[in-house]
PADOFI-12340 format. One line per 10 residues: number of its first residue (from 1); their letters; for each residue x, y, z of C-alpha. Coordinates in nm, 2 decimals, padded with zeros to 4 digits. Layout:
! residues N
NUM = A = X,Y,Z; ...
END
This chain:
! residues 440
1 = MNWDQLICDT = -05.49,-02.90,05.49; -05.22,-02.63,05.47; -04.84,-02.65,05.48; -04.80,-02.38,05.74; -04.98,-02.61,05.99; -04.86,-02.94,05.85; -04.49,-02.86,05.91; -04.47,-02.83,06.28; -04.16,-02.88,06.51; -04.36,-02.93,06.83
11 = RLGLEHYRDD = -04.22,-03.24,07.01; -04.45,-03.51,07.16; -04.42,-03.50,07.54; -04.24,-03.17,07.53; -04.53,-02.95,07.41; -04.48,-02.70,07.69; -04.10,-02.68,07.66; -03.94,-02.45,07.41; -03.56,-02.39,07.37; -03.53,-02.07,07.16
21 = KAGVRSDFER = -03.15,-02.08,07.16; -03.01,-02.07,06.81; -02.85,-02.40,06.71; -02.67,-02.55,06.41; -02.94,-02.82,06.37; -03.31,-02.78,06.31; -03.55,-02.98,06.52; -03.61,-03.21,06.22; -03.24,-03.27,06.18; -03.24,-03.36,06.55
31 = DYDRLVFSSP = -03.51,-03.62,06.48; -03.29,-03.78,06.22; -02.98,-03.78,06.45; -03.18,-03.92,06.74; -03.29,-04.21,06.53; -02.94,-04.29,06.40; -02.81,-04.32,06.76; -03.10,-04.53,06.89; -03.10,-04.90,06.97; -03.41,-04.99,06.77
41 = FRRLQNKTQV = -03.24,-04.84,06.46; -02.92,-05.03,06.52; -03.10,-05.36,06.56; -03.23,-05.33,06.20; -02.88,-05.45,06.09; -02.98,-05.80,06.19; -03.33,-05.81,06.05; -03.42,-05.96,05.72; -03.52,-05.74,05.43; -03.58,-06.01,05.16
51 = FPLPGSIIVH = -03.28,-06.23,05.14; -03.19,-06.37,05.49; -02.84,-06.44,05.62; -02.67,-06.41,05.28; -02.32,-06.50,05.40; -02.03,-06.36,05.20; -02.25,-06.18,04.94; -02.37,-05.85,05.09; -02.73,-05.78,05.01; -02.98,-05.55,05.19
61 = NRLTHSLEVS = -03.10,-05.59,05.55; -03.35,-05.36,05.72; -03.08,-05.11,05.82; -02.92,-05.06,05.48; -03.27,-05.05,05.32; -03.38,-04.78,05.57; -03.07,-04.57,05.50; -03.12,-04.59,05.13; -03.49,-04.51,05.16; -03.39,-04.21,05.37
71 = CVGRSLANEV = -03.15,-04.08,05.10; -03.42,-04.12,04.83; -03.68,-03.97,05.05; -03.47,-03.66,05.12; -03.41,-03.61,04.74; -03.77,-03.66,04.66; -03.89,-03.41,04.92; -03.63,-03.15,04.82; -03.74,-03.19,04.46; -04.11,-03.14,04.56
81 = AKLLWPRYEK = -04.02,-02.83,04.77; -03.84,-02.68,04.46; -04.15,-02.74,04.25; -04.39,-02.60,04.51; -04.18,-02.29,04.60; -04.30,-02.06,04.32; -04.66,-02.12,04.43; -04.60,-01.99,04.78; -04.29,-01.77,04.76; -04.48,-01.46,04.87
91 = LPWVGKLREA = -04.63,-01.62,05.18; -04.46,-01.57,05.51; -04.43,-01.94,05.59; -04.28,-02.05,05.26; -03.94,-02.12,05.43; -04.10,-02.42,05.60; -04.09,-02.60,05.26; -03.72,-02.63,05.30; -03.78,-02.85,05.61; -03.96,-03.12,05.41
101 = GDIVAAACLA = -03.64,-03.30,05.31; -03.53,-03.34,05.68; -03.88,-03.45,05.79; -03.91,-03.71,05.52; -03.55,-03.83,05.57; -03.61,-03.90,05.94; -03.95,-04.06,05.87; -03.79,-04.29,05.62; -03.53,-04.40,05.88; -03.81,-04.49,06.12
111 = HDLGNPPFGH = -04.06,-04.65,05.88; -03.94,-05.01,05.96; -03.86,-04.97,06.33; -04.16,-05.18,06.44; -04.11,-05.47,06.20; -04.05,-05.81,06.38; -03.78,-06.05,06.28; -03.80,-06.26,05.96; -03.94,-05.98,05.74; -04.30,-05.96,05.64
121 = SGEKTIGEFF = -04.35,-06.33,05.71; -04.29,-06.25,06.08; -04.55,-05.98,06.07; -04.81,-06.21,05.93; -04.72,-06.49,06.17; -04.80,-06.27,06.47; -05.15,-06.19,06.34; -05.22,-06.55,06.25; -05.11,-06.67,06.59; -05.41,-06.49,06.74
131 = AQGKGRFLQE = -05.65,-06.53,06.45; -05.59,-06.90,06.38; -05.33,-07.03,06.62; -05.28,-07.09,06.99; -05.37,-06.73,07.08; -05.74,-06.77,06.98; -05.85,-06.84,07.34; -05.77,-06.48,07.43; -06.04,-06.33,07.22; -06.31,-06.37,07.48
141 = RLTAEQWQDL = -06.10,-06.18,07.74; -06.03,-05.87,07.52; -06.24,-05.59,07.38; -06.33,-05.60,07.01; -06.08,-05.33,06.92; -05.80,-05.49,07.12; -05.87,-05.82,06.93; -05.86,-05.64,06.60; -05.52,-05.49,06.69; -05.38,-05.84,06.75
151 = VHFEGNANSF = -05.53,-06.03,06.46; -05.42,-05.76,06.22; -05.08,-05.70,06.38; -04.91,-05.43,06.17; -04.55,-05.33,06.15; -04.65,-04.98,06.06; -04.86,-04.94,06.37; -04.58,-05.09,06.58; -04.33,-04.84,06.44; -04.55,-04.56,06.56
161 = RTLVHQFKGR = -04.58,-04.73,06.90; -04.20,-04.77,06.92; -04.16,-04.40,06.88; -04.44,-04.26,07.10; -04.52,-04.51,07.37; -04.40,-04.44,07.72; -04.22,-04.76,07.80; -04.15,-04.85,08.16; -03.89,-04.62,08.31; -03.89,-04.39,08.01
171 = RPGGFAMTYS = -04.01,-04.04,07.96; -04.35,-03.93,07.83; -04.36,-03.89,07.46; -04.13,-04.19,07.39; -03.85,-04.06,07.16; -04.01,-03.71,07.18; -04.01,-03.67,06.81; -04.17,-03.38,06.62; -04.53,-03.39,06.53; -04.47,-03.37,06.15
181 = MLASIVKYPY = -04.21,-03.65,06.15; -04.44,-03.88,06.35; -04.74,-03.81,06.12; -04.52,-03.88,05.82; -04.47,-04.25,05.91; -04.84,-04.33,05.95; -04.93,-04.48,05.61; -05.27,-04.59,05.73; -05.41,-04.31,05.95; -05.69,-04.51,06.11
191 = CSRYAGAKGK = -05.74,-04.76,06.38; -05.77,-05.14,06.33; -06.15,-05.12,06.30; -06.09,-05.00,05.94; -05.81,-05.26,05.87; -06.03,-05.43,05.60; -05.92,-05.72,05.39; -05.56,-05.61,05.36; -05.53,-05.59,05.74; -05.36,-05.25,05.74
201 = FGFFTTERHL = -05.39,-04.98,06.00; -05.17,-04.71,06.16; -05.19,-04.72,06.54; -05.29,-04.95,06.82; -05.57,-04.89,07.06; -05.32,-04.78,07.32; -05.17,-04.51,07.10; -05.48,-04.39,06.94; -05.51,-04.08,07.16; -05.16,-03.98,07.08
211 = FEKIADALGL = -05.21,-04.00,06.70; -05.54,-03.81,06.73; -05.36,-03.54,06.93; -05.09,-03.51,06.66; -05.33,-03.52,06.37; -05.56,-03.25,06.51; -05.27,-03.02,06.59; -05.14,-03.06,06.23; -05.48,-03.01,06.08; -05.52,-03.35,05.92
221 = IRLDEGRYCR = -05.87,-03.40,05.78; -06.08,-03.62,06.01; -06.29,-03.85,05.80; -06.48,-04.01,06.08; -06.43,-04.16,06.43; -06.07,-04.30,06.43; -05.99,-04.23,06.07; -05.80,-03.94,05.91; -05.65,-03.84,05.58; -05.28,-03.89,05.54
231 = HPLVYLVEAA = -05.02,-03.62,05.61; -04.90,-03.52,05.26; -04.54,-03.62,05.33; -04.65,-03.98,05.39; -04.68,-04.01,05.01; -04.31,-03.92,04.97; -04.20,-04.17,05.24; -04.41,-04.43,05.08; -04.28,-04.35,04.73; -03.91,-04.36,04.86
241 = DDICYQVMDI = -03.98,-04.71,05.01; -04.15,-04.83,04.70; -03.86,-04.72,04.48; -03.59,-04.87,04.70; -03.74,-05.21,04.78; -03.84,-05.27,04.42; -03.52,-05.16,04.24; -03.28,-05.27,04.51; -03.44,-05.62,04.53; -03.36,-05.65,04.16
251 = EDGHKLKIIS = -03.00,-05.55,04.22; -02.98,-05.81,04.51; -03.13,-06.07,04.28; -02.85,-06.01,04.03; -02.58,-06.03,04.30; -02.71,-06.36,04.41; -02.72,-06.48,04.05; -03.10,-06.54,04.06; -03.13,-06.30,03.76; -02.87,-06.29,03.48
261 = TDETIDLLLS = -02.68,-05.97,03.39; -02.85,-05.95,03.05; -03.19,-05.99,03.20; -03.12,-05.73,03.47; -02.99,-05.48,03.22; -03.30,-05.53,03.00; -03.53,-05.49,03.29; -03.37,-05.16,03.41; -03.35,-05.02,03.06; -03.72,-05.07,03.02
271 = FFDEREREHK = -03.78,-04.75,03.23; -03.64,-04.54,02.94; -03.72,-04.45,02.58; -03.50,-04.55,02.29; -03.28,-04.24,02.29; -03.20,-04.27,02.66; -03.14,-04.65,02.62; -02.88,-04.58,02.35; -02.70,-04.33,02.57; -02.69,-04.58,02.86
281 = HDVMARVADP = -02.56,-04.85,02.64; -02.28,-04.61,02.54; -02.19,-04.55,02.91; -02.20,-04.92,02.99; -01.97,-04.99,02.70; -01.69,-04.82,02.89; -01.73,-05.04,03.19; -01.62,-05.41,03.20; -01.75,-05.50,03.55; -02.11,-05.64,03.52
291 = NEKIVYLRSC = -02.19,-05.53,03.88; -02.09,-05.17,03.80; -02.31,-05.17,03.49; -02.61,-05.27,03.72; -02.51,-05.01,03.98; -02.51,-04.74,03.70; -02.85,-04.84,03.57; -03.00,-04.87,03.92; -02.89,-04.52,04.00; -03.05,-04.40,03.67
301 = VVGELVQQCA = -03.38,-04.57,03.75; -03.39,-04.43,04.10; -03.32,-04.08,03.97; -03.59,-04.12,03.70; -03.85,-04.24,03.95; -03.76,-03.96,04.20; -03.83,-03.70,03.93; -04.15,-03.86,03.81; -04.29,-03.90,04.16; -04.20,-03.54,04.25
311 = TVFADREREI = -04.39,-03.43,03.94; -04.69,-03.64,04.02; -04.70,-03.49,04.38; -04.66,-03.13,04.25; -04.93,-03.18,03.98; -05.17,-03.34,04.23; -05.09,-03.12,04.53; -05.44,-02.97,04.56; -05.60,-03.32,04.57; -05.35,-03.43,04.82
321 = LDGQFDGSLI = -05.41,-03.13,05.05; -05.78,-03.18,05.02; -05.76,-03.55,05.10; -05.89,-03.65,04.76; -05.58,-03.81,04.61; -05.64,-04.18,04.55; -05.36,-04.44,04.56; -04.98,-04.39,04.57; -04.74,-04.17,04.37; -04.60,-04.48,04.21
331 = GHLPELPARG = -04.95,-04.57,04.10; -04.97,-04.25,03.90; -04.65,-04.28,03.70; -04.65,-04.21,03.32; -04.68,-04.51,03.10; -04.32,-04.59,03.03; -04.17,-04.59,03.39; -04.50,-04.75,03.51; -04.45,-05.04,03.27; -04.08,-05.08,03.39
341 = YSRCSALARE = -04.19,-05.08,03.75; -04.46,-05.34,03.68; -04.20,-05.56,03.51; -03.97,-05.54,03.82; -04.27,-05.62,04.05; -04.37,-05.92,03.85; -04.02,-06.06,03.83; -03.96,-06.01,04.21; -04.28,-06.19,04.29; -04.21,-06.48,04.07
351 = RLYRAGYVVD = -03.83,-06.53,04.11; -03.71,-06.34,04.42; -03.97,-06.37,04.69; -04.02,-06.74,04.61; -03.65,-06.83,04.59; -03.59,-07.16,04.78; -03.38,-07.02,05.07; -03.62,-06.73,05.11; -03.91,-06.97,05.15; -03.70,-07.20,05.38
361 = VDLAGIRIIN = -03.61,-06.92,05.62; -03.97,-06.79,05.61; -04.09,-07.14,05.72; -03.84,-07.15,06.00; -03.93,-06.80,06.11; -04.30,-06.89,06.13; -04.22,-07.18,06.36; -03.98,-06.97,06.58; -04.22,-06.68,06.62; -04.51,-06.91,06.70
371 = ELLDKLINAV = -04.31,-07.09,06.97; -04.19,-06.76,07.12; -04.54,-06.62,07.13; -04.68,-06.93,07.29; -04.42,-06.95,07.57; -04.39,-06.58,07.64; -04.76,-06.52,07.66; -04.80,-06.82,07.88; -04.53,-06.67,08.11; -04.70,-06.34,08.15
381 = LNPQLNFSQL = -05.04,-06.51,08.21; -04.90,-06.75,08.47; -04.61,-06.56,08.64; -04.63,-06.78,08.95; -04.48,-07.08,08.77; -04.11,-07.14,08.81; -04.05,-07.16,08.43; -04.24,-06.84,08.38; -04.04,-06.66,08.65; -03.72,-06.76,08.48
391 = LLNKFPQQYD = -03.85,-06.66,08.14; -03.98,-06.33,08.26; -03.63,-06.25,08.38; -03.52,-06.24,08.02; -03.75,-05.95,07.93; -03.58,-05.61,07.91; -03.69,-05.39,08.20; -03.88,-05.14,07.97; -04.15,-05.40,07.88; -04.41,-05.41,08.16
401 = VAAPTLFEKI = -04.50,-05.78,08.20; -04.69,-05.69,08.52; -04.91,-05.43,08.35; -05.25,-05.38,08.50; -05.45,-05.51,08.20; -05.42,-05.83,08.00; -05.39,-05.64,07.67; -05.10,-05.44,07.79; -04.93,-05.76,07.91; -04.97,-05.92,07.57
411 = QAVLDHISAM = -04.83,-05.60,07.41; -04.53,-05.63,07.63; -04.47,-05.97,07.47; -04.52,-05.83,07.12; -04.29,-05.54,07.20; -04.02,-05.78,07.31; -04.05,-06.01,07.01; -04.08,-05.73,06.76; -03.76,-05.58,06.88; -03.56,-05.90,06.84
421 = TDVYALDLYR = -03.32,-05.95,06.56; -03.34,-06.27,06.35; -03.04,-06.41,06.52; -03.16,-06.34,06.88; -03.50,-06.49,06.80; -03.33,-06.81,06.67; -03.10,-06.83,06.97; -03.38,-06.78,07.22; -03.59,-07.05,07.04; -03.30,-07.29,07.06
431 = QLNGITLPSV = -03.25,-07.22,07.43; -03.61,-07.26,07.52; -03.63,-07.59,07.34; -03.30,-07.72,07.49; -03.13,-07.74,07.15; -02.84,-07.52,07.27; -02.71,-07.38,07.60; -02.59,-07.02,07.63; -02.22,-06.97,07.64; -02.06,-06.78,07.93
END
């Protein structure tokens, strides 16, 4: 693969349209702005990251997480561009490297757009509804690939669909984003046939032709039918996400008093050698507020991980471009920051993701999503029933509940549920079960 082809500002659905007027913003900056002003992005403010409905203590939701990932992703991509520049400075296309920061920043904003309510638990619940729950009866009525799409339902694939699918009444190309930005959000560039034990894939059957069109135009290496190598910038989006969710989860755990100040400080200092730790102790000695001490250390850790991941990318660039790089950038960190990152991961698994109220809301979310799936799918399958007609009236117009195929009707249900905020899903669940009545 080569950067000249990989960085491309062609827009999906607008391939034959070109506006050559000079503007203040690049096409990749327009991608970013378009996302910020979009409804799917705004809805992230009421979707769970890890700690749901925290009340007076402000911790991360999907919106704040995505904004922070975008900031880190931009810095990471700009650092990589700086490291790569001397290798290509005599080539006519080298200026394209300056666009990497804007591409990655936009991709980071979009990376969670397709996630359903109630965090990763909601994502798993949708797949289990079809694999083990009431949706099992649909298997015999769908193709093998369609069934794999459902039982391995993937937020990443749904993010790609959210951006590229032509929903009812909308224009071709969906959000009409640039090819490079769209390819940069696909962490798993293959169809659900290759989902494997982890259940990960990058695009649904209905969007496969669009991804292949983008991938071929960008020169992504095709491994076999329905499977490609990653766009190199995906590694930067993934690293920014890894850095933010791991480090920010620790900061949130401290705010919620799940982790003590001393333990958090010790954890964040473990990324640095003895000399750097002494310097950071000196800085913290001038600050009395424990939260500010954690904020300072968090920023130091993020900065360190950005530098280290950029170095890994630059050092392994040839492997990445040849499709030979294995794993993630975080997985190739030097020993000291790698050990610190592992300690954060272990603590988060043991203490944060299993915190009582996290588990309680996950359990409630599983019940809510199962109930919504059951009732909404029954409605699109039996639209002649009075209850179904009433329920179908609650679907936004863009979701085609009268689509010509069964799979597309089911996808309309999944589109609707995935777009819901946690609060809306809970309110709809209560209304459908007669627990509450809507207020006028």
